C-alpha positions in Angstrom: -85.5 -214.2 73.4 -86.5 -211.1 71.6 -84.7 -208.6 74.4 -81.3 -210.3 75.4 -79.1 -209.0 72.6 -76.5 -212.2 72.9 -76.6 -215.7 71.8 -78.9 -218.9 72.8 -75.6 -220.2 73.7 -74.5 -216.8 75.6 -78.1 -216.9 77.9 -77.9 -220.4 78.8 -74.3 -219.2 80.8 -75.5 -216.4 83.0 -76.2 -216.5 86.4 -79.8 -217.7 86.4 -80.8 -214.3 88.4 -79.7 -212.8 85.7 -81.8 -215.3 82.8 -85.0 -214.4 85.3 -84.3 -210.9 84.7 -84.3 -211.3 81.0 -87.4 -213.8 80.6 -89.4 -211.3 83.1 -88.1 -208.1 80.8 -90.3 -210.5 78.1 -93.6 -210.2 79.8 -93.3 -214.2 81.4 -94.8 -214.9 84.3 -92.9 -217.0 86.9 -94.5 -220.1 86.2 -93.4 -219.6 82.1 -90.3 -218.4 83.8 -90.0 -221.8 85.7 -91.1 -224.2 82.9 -88.4 -222.2 80.8 -85.8 -222.9 83.0 -86.9 -225.7 84.5 -87.1 -225.1 87.6 -89.6 -224.9 90.6 -91.4 -222.1 90.9 -90.4 -221.3 94.5 -86.7 -221.6 93.3 -88.4 -218.8 90.9 -89.7 -216.0 94.0 -86.3 -217.0 96.2 -83.8 -215.9 92.9 -86.5 -212.9 93.0 -85.7 -212.4 96.7 -81.9 -212.4 95.8 -82.5 -209.7 93.1 -84.8 -207.3 94.8 -82.3 -207.9 98.2 -79.1 -206.9 95.9 -80.6 -204.1 94.5 -82.1 -202.6 97.4 -85.7 -202.7 96.0 -89.0 -203.9 96.4 -90.3 -203.2 92.7 -89.3 -205.7 89.8 -89.7 -202.6 87.0 -87.2 -200.5 89.2 -85.0 -203.9 89.2 -84.9 -204.5 85.9 -84.0 -200.8 84.7 -81.5 -200.8 87.3 -80.3 -203.9 85.9 -80.6 -203.1 82.3 -78.6 -199.7 83.3 -75.5 -201.8 84.9 -75.4 -204.0 81.9 -75.1 -200.8 79.7 -73.3 -198.6 81.4 -69.6 -200.4 80.1 -71.0 -200.6 76.8 -72.4 -197.0 76.9 -68.9 -195.6 78.8 -67.1 -196.9 75.4 -69.4 -195.6 73.1 -68.8 -192.3 74.5 -65.3 -192.8 74.7 -65.3 -193.5 71.3 -68.1 -190.5 70.3 -65.3 -187.9 71.9 -63.0 -189.6 70.2 -64.4 -188.9 66.9 -65.6 -185.7 68.0 -62.0 -185.0 68.6 -60.7 -186.0 65.4 -63.0 -183.9 63.6 -61.8 -181.0 65.0 -58.8 -181.6 64.3 -59.7 -182.6 60.5 -61.5 -179.5 60.3 -58.4 -177.3 62.0 -56.0 -178.9 58.7 -58.7 -178.0 56.3 -59.1 -174.4 57.3 -54.6 -174.4 58.0 -55.1 -176.1 54.3 -57.5 -173.7 52.8 -55.7 -170.9 54.7 -52.2 -172.0 52.6 -53.7 -172.4 49.1 -55.5 -169.0 49.9 -52.0 -167.6 50.7 -50.2 -169.4 48.1 -53.0 -168.3 45.6 -52.1 -164.7 46.9 -48.6 -165.3 46.6 -49.1 -166.7 43.3 -51.0 -163.6 42.0 -48.4 -161.2 42.8 -45.5 -162.6 41.2 -44.8 -161.1 37.5 -44.5 -164.4 35.9 -47.2 -166.6 34.7 -47.2 -170.0 36.4 -49.1 -173.4 35.3 -49.3 -176.4 37.1 -50.2 -179.9 35.1 -50.5 -183.5 35.9 -49.3 -186.1 33.7 -51.5 -186.0 31.5 -50.8 -182.5 31.0 -54.2 -181.8 32.9 -54.1 -178.2 34.0 -54.2 -178.2 38.1 -53.4 -174.4 38.7 -53.0 -171.4 36.8 -52.1 -167.8 38.1 -53.9 -164.9 37.2 -50.8 -162.9 36.1 -50.2 -166.1 33.4 -53.6 -165.1 31.8 -53.2 -161.7 31.5 -49.7 -162.2 29.9 -51.3 -164.8 27.3 -54.5 -162.8 26.9 -56.7 -165.9 28.3 -60.1 -165.3 27.6 -61.2 -168.2 30.5 -60.7 -167.3 34.2 -58.1 -169.5 36.2 -61.0 -171.3 37.9 -62.3 -172.1 34.3 -59.5 -174.3 32.9 -58.7 -176.4 36.1 -59.2 -179.9 35.4 -59.3 -179.1 31.6 -56.0 -180.4 28.8 -53.8 -177.6 28.5 -54.9 -177.1 24.9 -58.2 -175.4 26.5 -55.6 -172.7 27.8 -53.6 -172.8 24.4 -56.7 -172.6 22.3 -58.5 -169.8 24.4 -55.3 -167.5 24.4 -55.4 -164.3 22.1 -51.5 -163.7 22.4 -49.8 -166.1 20.8 -46.6 -167.3 19.9 -45.1 -165.7 16.1 -42.5 -169.0 15.6 -44.6 -171.6 13.6 -43.1 -174.4 16.0 -44.4 -172.6 19.3 -47.8 -171.6 18.4 -49.2 -174.8 19.1 -50.0 -177.2 21.6 -47.6 -179.7 19.9 -44.9 -178.4 20.8 -45.5 -178.1 24.5 -46.0 -182.0 24.4 -43.0 -182.4 22.6 -41.1 -181.1 26.0 -43.4 -182.5 28.6 -42.2 -185.9 26.8 -38.6 -185.2 27.0 -35.8 -187.1 28.9 -34.6 -184.0 30.5 -36.3 -182.6 33.8 -35.7 -178.9 32.8 -36.4 -177.2 29.3 -35.6 -173.3 28.6 -37.0 -171.8 25.5 -37.6 -168.2 24.1 -41.0 -167.0 22.2 -41.6 -164.1 20.4 -45.2 -163.3 20.9 -47.7 -161.5 18.3 -48.1 -158.6 20.9 -44.1 -158.1 20.2 -42.9 -159.2 23.5 -40.7 -162.0 24.4 -41.1 -164.7 26.7 -39.0 -167.0 28.4 -40.6 -170.2 28.9 -39.6 -173.0 31.9 -40.7 -176.3 31.5 -39.9 -178.5 35.0 -40.7 -181.9 35.0 -41.9 -183.4 38.3 -40.7 -186.8 39.0 -41.4 -189.1 41.5 -38.6 -192.5 41.4 -38.0 -191.8 38.4 -41.6 -191.7 36.9 -43.1 -188.0 35.8 -46.3 -187.3 37.7 -46.7 -183.7 36.8 -45.1 -180.4 34.7 -44.5 -177.4 36.1 -44.6 -174.5 33.5 -43.4 -170.3 34.0 -43.5 -167.7 31.6 -41.3 -164.3 32.2 -41.6 -161.7 30.7 -38.0 -160.6 29.3 -39.1 -158.1 26.7 -37.0 -155.0 28.3 -34.2 -157.2 29.1 -33.9 -158.9 25.9 -35.1 -156.9 23.3 -31.9 -155.0 22.5 -29.7 -158.4 22.8 -32.1 -159.9 20.5 -32.4 -156.9 17.8 -28.7 -157.5 17.8 -28.7 -161.1 17.8 -31.0 -160.6 14.9 -29.3 -157.8 13.2 -25.9 -160.1 13.2 -27.1 -162.7 12.4 -29.1 -161.1 9.2 -25.7 -159.1 8.9 -23.5 -162.4 8.4 -26.2 -164.0 6.2 -26.0 -161.2 3.6 -22.4 -161.3 3.7 -22.3 -165.1 3.0 -24.5 -164.7 0.3 -22.7 -161.6 -1.4 -19.1 -163.7 -1.5 -21.1 -166.0 -2.8 -22.7 -164.4 -5.5 -19.5 -162.8 -6.5 -17.1 -165.7 -6.2 -20.1 -167.4 -8.4 -20.0 -168.6 -12.0 -22.3 -165.4 -14.0 -24.8 -168.2 -15.1 -25.7 -169.2 -11.9 -26.1 -165.5 -10.2 -29.9 -166.2 -10.3 -29.4 -169.8 -7.8 -27.3 -167.5 -5.9 -30.0 -165.1 -5.7 -32.9 -167.3 -4.6 -30.4 -169.1 -1.9 -30.3 -165.6 -0.8 -34.0 -165.8 -0.3 -33.8 -169.4 1.5 -31.0 -168.1 4.0 -33.2 -165.1 5.1 -36.3 -166.8 4.9 -35.4 -169.6 7.2 -34.0 -167.1 9.5 -37.4 -165.4 10.1 -38.8 -168.3 9.7 -40.8 -168.1 6.7 -41.7 -171.0 4.5 -41.6 -169.3 1.2 -40.0 -166.3 -0.5 -40.0 -164.7 -3.5 -38.1 -161.6 -5.8 -40.6 -159.8 -8.3 -40.0 -157.2 -11.1 -42.5 -154.9 -12.3 -41.9 -153.4 -15.6 -44.1 -150.1 -16.2 -42.7 -150.0 -20.0 -43.7 -153.8 -21.0 -46.8 -154.1 -18.3 -46.3 -157.1 -17.0 -45.3 -158.6 -13.8 -43.1 -161.2 -13.3 -41.6 -163.5 -10.4 -37.8 -163.7 -11.5 -37.0 -165.5 -7.8 -38.0 -167.7 -5.9 -37.3 -170.2 -2.2 -40.3 -172.6 -1.3 -39.4 -174.8 1.8 -42.0 -177.4 3.4 -41.2 -180.1 5.5 -40.2 -182.8 2.6 -37.9 -180.3 0.9 -36.6 -177.1 0.1 -36.4 -176.1 -3.6 -35.7 -172.6 -5.8 -37.9 -171.6 -9.1 -38.6 -168.9 -11.4 -42.2 -168.3 -12.5 -43.6 -166.8 -15.2 -45.0 -163.4 -16.4 -48.8 -161.8 -16.2 -50.4 -158.5 -17.2 -50.1 -155.5 -14.5 -53.5 -155.2 -14.6 -53.8 -158.7 -13.0 -52.0 -157.3 -9.3 -53.7 -153.4 -9.3 -53.0 -154.1 -5.0 -49.2 -155.5 -5.6 -48.4 -152.8 -8.1 -50.4 -150.0 -5.6 -47.7 -151.1 -2.8 -44.8 -151.5 -4.5 -44.9 -147.9 -5.8 -46.1 -146.0 -3.1 -44.3 -147.7 -0.6 -41.2 -149.1 1.1 -42.1 -152.1 3.2 -45.6 -153.4 4.1 -47.0 -156.7 5.6 -50.2 -158.2 5.7 -51.1 -160.8 8.9 -53.9 -162.4 7.2 -55.1 -163.8 3.9 -58.4 -162.6 4.8 -57.8 -159.0 6.0 -56.8 -158.1 2.1 -58.6 -155.7 0.9 -61.3 -155.9 -2.2 -58.9 -154.9 -5.2 -56.5 -157.5 -4.3 -59.0 -160.3 -5.9 -56.2 -161.7 -7.7 -53.6 -161.5 -5.2 -55.7 -163.3 -2.4 -56.3 -166.2 -5.4 -52.8 -166.9 -5.6 -51.9 -166.6 -1.9 -54.7 -169.3 -1.2 -53.3 -171.3 -4.0 -49.7 -171.3 -2.7 -51.1 -171.8 0.4 -49.8 -168.3 2.1 -51.5 -166.8 4.8 -48.8 -163.6 6.2 -46.1 -162.0 5.1 -43.9 -159.2 4.9 -42.5 -157.0 1.7 -39.7 -154.8 0.8 -39.6 -152.9 -2.0 -36.2 -151.4 -4.3 -35.1 -150.0 -7.4 -32.1 -150.8 -9.3 -30.4 -148.4 -11.8 -32.8 -149.9 -14.5 -35.4 -147.5 -15.6 -39.2 -148.3 -16.1 -38.4 -151.3 -13.6 -39.4 -151.6 -9.6 -38.9 -155.0 -7.3 -40.2 -156.2 -4.0 -38.9 -159.3 -2.5 -41.6 -160.9 -0.1 -41.3 -163.3 2.6 -44.7 -165.6 3.5 -46.2 -168.2 5.9 -48.8 -170.8 5.7 -49.4 -169.7 9.2 -51.6 -166.0 9.9 -49.4 -163.6 12.4 -46.6 -165.2 11.6 -44.4 -161.5 11.0 -43.7 -159.3 13.4 -44.1 -155.5 11.7 -40.6 -155.2 13.5 -38.7 -157.3 11.3 -38.9 -154.7 8.9 -36.3 -152.7 10.3 -34.0 -156.0 10.5 -34.1 -156.5 6.9 -33.3 -153.2 5.9 -29.7 -154.4 4.2 -31.9 -156.5 2.1 -33.2 -154.7 -0.8 -30.0 -153.1 -0.9 -27.9 -156.4 -1.9 -30.9 -157.9 -3.9 -30.3 -154.6 -6.0 -27.5 -154.6 -6.1 -26.7 -158.1 -7.7 -29.8 -157.8 -9.8 -28.3 -155.1 -11.2 -25.0 -156.1 -11.8 -26.7 -159.5 -13.5 -28.7 -157.0 -15.6 -25.5 -155.1 -16.6 -23.4 -158.2 -17.2 -26.3 -159.5 -19.2 -26.3 -156.3 -21.5 -23.2 -156.4 -21.9 -23.2 -160.4 -23.4 -25.7 -159.1 -25.1 -24.0 -156.9 -27.0 
């Protein structure tokens, strides 16, 4: 059966009249139909009379057309219903999609109106959303849409405004916060452009599992700068007082170690890795590092270095003679005249520093204290204002030591 859509078994169970019509549609003559159905041609003719009467037609062609229409009418009605339902679902889905697009656009507009930077990531710290304000705050060279779907390192590595403190500079800090058992972590970070940001990281939890992270950066410079300055000055003043007491209570032969400990106390407070006090003796023509403090991840140690001729450190000599303070953000930016100094810095793994020069009662001598870091752009120039009391303290102690040493020599 080429035309009948069902099985042979289903065909065998059709009414004879329907079988005759289906066989006729295949082009069979009445004689062939009679042979296939194992009936006489007269019986086939009788069936045709009934069929024509039933369909009120004198044409077998009209009968076949009407028969097919009736046969498939139920299926057509069902299909039309399915098509109508599908069209309705598509319309509803389009409406929902349009509503979602509208809601997303409204949310994005709202996020871009906020004065805070917002960043969403999935559980693997791949960026799923970032607003324009955060890109502006961080000086990101990429647009928000260029960050979507990429690891958070793509955002961090393309930001020109970075954190000053070394433990906040890399993505390692954010990754450690993201894996913290705490659902919410808040910290403050000082940026290279002089501003202070408050960073809030919230873990998005579902059934005890972290499925994403919500990070908000808020510029609190205007709100906290005064308090931060007072806090920093307070902490430094406290450190100075502690060290002064330690100086005057220690044995005379331990003064040098106490000075180095002062360098360490202040150095740790401002995020330095190394610190030194250098003596410039114009009369003898030598440059001497008289006290030093060095910290790495394994140890903290104090040292006293040797002397070198002043002619080797012309840049140092010029700075300490003509200026009260100076900073350098990166060794690569030092002038050509600082060839020896650059070599010293590179050998000591120093990239940035802040220095203050001072004098004691000793003639022909000049001193400067320098704090340095293994990272570039580590020190905000404003830190110098906080370190103003330090040279006075060191000048007093060094002068007192020199006087005591001279007395003992006499």
